[in-house]
N, C-alpha and C positions, 0 to 999 in steps of 0.2 A: 546288074540291072534289077533283079528281083529284090536285092537288098535295098536299093534306092527306093523302089516302089513301096516296100514295106515301111521305110522311114517316112516317106511322104504320106502314106495312109495313116501312120501313127500321128504325125503332126496334124493332119486334117481332123482326125478323131479328137485330138486334144483341143483343137479350135472350137469344136462343137460341144464337147462334153461339159465345159465349165461355164457356158454362157449364163449370164445373169437371169435371163428369162428362158425357160425350157423350150418355148415355142419359136424362138428366134434363131436363125442361122446366118452366119456371115458368108458372103460370097464376094470375092474380089476377082474380077475378070482380068485377063491380060491387059485389056485396054485401060481398066482402072489403075492397074499397077504402073503402066506406061505413063499415064497422066500424072500420077503421084511422083514418079521418078523425075519427070521434067521439072516439077516444082522443087524437088529436093536438089536437083542440079543447080537451080538458080540460088537456092539458099546456101549451097556449098561453095559458091564462087570464091569466097575469101578464105575459108578454112579447109576446103577439100573434102568436107563430109557434112552430111545432114541425115536426120532420120525423122520419121513420123509414126506415132502410135496410131494404129488402125482401129484397134478395139481393146477394151479392158474387160476381163472376166474375173470370176471368183478366184481362181488359182493360177491364172496366166494372162498374158497380153500378147498381142501381135503387133509387130513393128515392121516397117519397110525402111531399109537403110541404103544409103548411097555413099560411096567413097571413091575419091580420086587421089587420095593421100593416105599415108600411114595413120593408123589409129594408135592410141596409147594402150598400154598394158592394163588389163582389168581382171578382177576376181570378184565374182558375186557369191557371197557366203551361202545364201539360201536359194538362189535361182539358177536353173540350168538354161542354156541357150540352145535352141535348135535352129540351125541356119539352112535355108534352101536358097541356093544360088540361082538367081533369076537371069542375070546377065553379067558378062565380063569375067575377070579373073583376078586373083590375089593370092598371097600366101597367108596361111594361118599358122601361128606359132602357139603351141599349147604346152602345158606343164611347165617345167623350169621354175624360174624365180622372177618375181616382179622387182625391177630396179626402181629405187626412189619411191617406193610405195607409201601411200597415205590414204587415210579414210576420206573418200570424197563425200559420202553420206553413210548413214548406218548400213552396215553389211555390204558395202561397196568399196573395194580397194582399187585405186588407180595408181599408175606409175608410168615411167618413161619408156620401158621396154620389158619384154620377157626374154631373159637370157637362159641358156642351157636347156632350152625346150626342144620339142620336136616340131619340124616344119612340114606342112603339107600344102600342095597346090590346090586351090579351089577354083572350079570352072562351072559354067552354066550347067544346071541339072544336078549338081552335087548336093548332098545333104550331110550335115555334120551335127553331132550332139556333143555339147560341152557341158559336162556335169557341174553342178554347184561346187564351188571351192577350187576349180581348176583355172590357173592363170591362162590368159589367152590374149592375143594381139593380132590384128590384121595388118599386113604389109602390102602396099600397092606400088608396083613399079611405075616409074615415070612414064606417062602417056597411057597408062591403063586405068580402068575403072571397074568397080564391082557394084552390083545391086543385089541385095539379099533380103529375103523375107525371114523374119525372126519370130519364133515362138519362145517367149520367156516364161518358163514354167517354175512355180514354186516347188522345189524338190525336197528341201529340208526345212523343218520348222525351227 
């Protein structure tokens, strides 16, 4: 529990430290996130996933993501992901190898799956840090869904 609180405090500190204007702070209430989630569910009706950027900062951005289906494999060359699981559950596969990898955009590799990696179960309240350069993929079992708050931090130049 202390470890989780430290990670959440770190993510919160990151959210405020890189704000474009030093006197502005972002606050997303549980109610705000619930409303955004409902909109994401509607957007995800066909594909099973949707996300929305909440704020952009100098060295990072915040995103809310919803999934009711598996995501593809991805590797961010210079950006780390910090996930806080708001609701639901899914498996996260990290490390391993990206199958059928291709450059989606500069410094962003996408593929069909991560094979040979480690799998961990993510549930509400969990926090995970995925360093830049680490392959990862979220897998959602049929009938499940997951909502997660993401801090995307520039980790390597």
